[in-house]
C-alpha positions in Angstrom: 24.9 84.4 -4.9 25.4 80.7 -4.4 22.8 80.0 -7.0 24.7 82.0 -9.5 28.2 79.6 -8.3 25.7 76.6 -8.3 24.7 77.0 -11.7 27.8 78.5 -13.1 29.5 75.8 -11.7 27.1 73.2 -13.4 27.1 74.8 -16.7 30.8 74.2 -16.7 30.7 70.5 -16.2 28.2 70.0 -19.0 30.8 72.7 -21.3 33.7 69.8 -20.2 31.2 66.8 -21.1 30.2 68.8 -23.9 34.6 68.7 -25.0 34.9 65.2 -23.2 32.8 63.7 -26.3 35.4 65.6 -29.0 38.8 65.2 -26.5 41.5 62.4 -27.8 43.4 60.5 -25.0 46.7 58.9 -25.6 46.3 55.4 -24.5 49.5 52.6 -24.8 50.6 54.9 -27.8 47.0 55.0 -29.4 44.7 58.2 -29.3 41.4 57.2 -28.2 38.1 58.7 -28.1 35.7 57.8 -25.3 33.6 56.8 -27.2 36.8 54.3 -28.7 37.5 53.4 -25.3 34.2 52.8 -24.3 34.2 50.4 -27.1 37.8 49.0 -26.7 36.9 47.8 -22.8 33.2 45.7 -24.2 35.2 43.8 -26.7 37.9 43.4 -24.3 35.0 41.9 -21.9 33.8 39.5 -25.0 36.9 38.2 -25.3 38.0 37.4 -21.5 33.8 36.0 -21.1 34.9 34.0 -24.4 37.8 32.7 -22.3 36.0 32.0 -19.0 33.3 29.8 -21.4 36.4 28.4 -22.8 37.6 26.9 -19.7 34.5 26.0 -18.1 33.5 23.8 -21.1 36.8 21.6 -21.2 36.7 21.3 -17.7 32.6 19.4 -18.1 34.3 18.1 -21.1 37.1 16.3 -18.9 34.7 15.1 -16.3 32.6 13.4 -18.7 36.0 12.0 -21.0 37.9 10.6 -16.7 34.0 8.3 -15.7 34.7 5.2 -16.1 32.4 3.6 -18.5 33.3 -0.2 -16.6 31.5 0.6 -13.8 29.0 1.9 -15.2 28.3 -1.3 -17.7 28.8 -3.5 -14.3 25.7 -1.1 -13.1 23.7 -2.0 -16.5 24.6 -5.6 -16.3 23.9 -5.7 -12.7 20.5 -4.1 -13.6 19.7 -6.2 -16.2 20.5 -9.5 -13.9 17.8 -7.6 -11.8 15.6 -7.2 -14.5 15.7 -11.4 -15.4 14.9 -12.8 -12.2 12.4 -10.1 -11.9 10.8 -11.7 -14.4 11.5 -15.1 -13.7 9.8 -14.4 -10.5 6.9 -12.6 -11.9 6.8 -16.2 -14.9 6.3 -18.6 -11.8 3.7 -16.5 -9.8 2.0 -16.8 -13.0 2.2 -20.3 -13.6 1.4 -21.0 -9.5 -1.8 -18.6 -10.7 -2.6 -21.3 -13.6 -1.9 -23.7 -11.4 -3.9 -22.8 -8.7 -6.9 -21.7 -10.6 -7.1 -25.5 -12.1 -7.5 -26.7 -8.5 -9.8 -24.2 -8.3 -11.8 -25.1 -11.5 -11.1 -29.3 -10.4 -12.6 -28.6 -6.7 -15.9 -26.6 -7.8 -16.6 -29.2 -10.5 -16.2 -32.7 -7.4 -18.0 -30.6 -4.9 -20.7 -30.0 -8.0 -20.5 -33.5 -9.1 -21.3 -34.4 -5.5 -24.7 -32.3 -5.2 -25.8 -34.0 -8.4 -25.1 -37.2 -6.1 -26.8 -36.2 -3.5 -29.6 -34.3 -4.9 -30.5 -37.7 -6.6 -29.9 -39.5 -3.8 -32.5 -37.0 -1.8 -35.0 -37.7 -4.9 -35.4 -40.9 -4.0 -35.5 -41.0 -0.5 -37.8 -38.4 -0.6 -39.9 -41.2 -3.2 -39.4 -43.4 -1.1 -41.0 -41.5 2.2 -44.2 -40.3 -0.1 -44.6 -43.7 -1.5 -44.8 -45.6 2.5 -47.2 -41.9 3.9 -49.6 -42.3 0.7 -49.4 -46.8 2.0 -49.6 -45.2 5.6 -52.2 -43.0 4.6 -54.2 -45.8 2.3 -54.2 -48.5 5.5 -55.2 -45.6 8.3 -57.9 -44.9 6.1 -58.8 -48.5 5.2 -59.3 -49.3 9.3 -60.9 -46.0 9.3 -63.3 -47.1 7.0 -63.8 -50.2 8.5 -62.5 -50.8 11.7 -63.8 -54.4 12.7 -61.8 -55.7 9.0 -58.7 -55.2 11.6 
């Protein structure tokens, strides 16, 4: 019997919901159905959301309007000066590298010139040593060939 009471109650609730669709309410002196009330709540939510978005946008615009442009310009000028100083330093380093390269080239040339000079001297010295050796060998050979001549 409790099941029938519960079933009847559910049917009554369903019937009440069905009747609610077509029922009209008086709200602020206007006749409204539940669908109309739902649309009014949705429209009100949209209006409130749009107002909140507009207020947030207004705050952002105010923040941008209050920016100190002069301070940013000073920072940009300072950065420009630093970049110019870095460029001058880079140019100086490049010039020093060119000078060092030239100095290295000059040293290599002088060393090569000295090597060529000493190679020429060595060739002359070796020529004299060979001539002296040949003369000495000739004298030794003559002495060995004719031991009584000396």
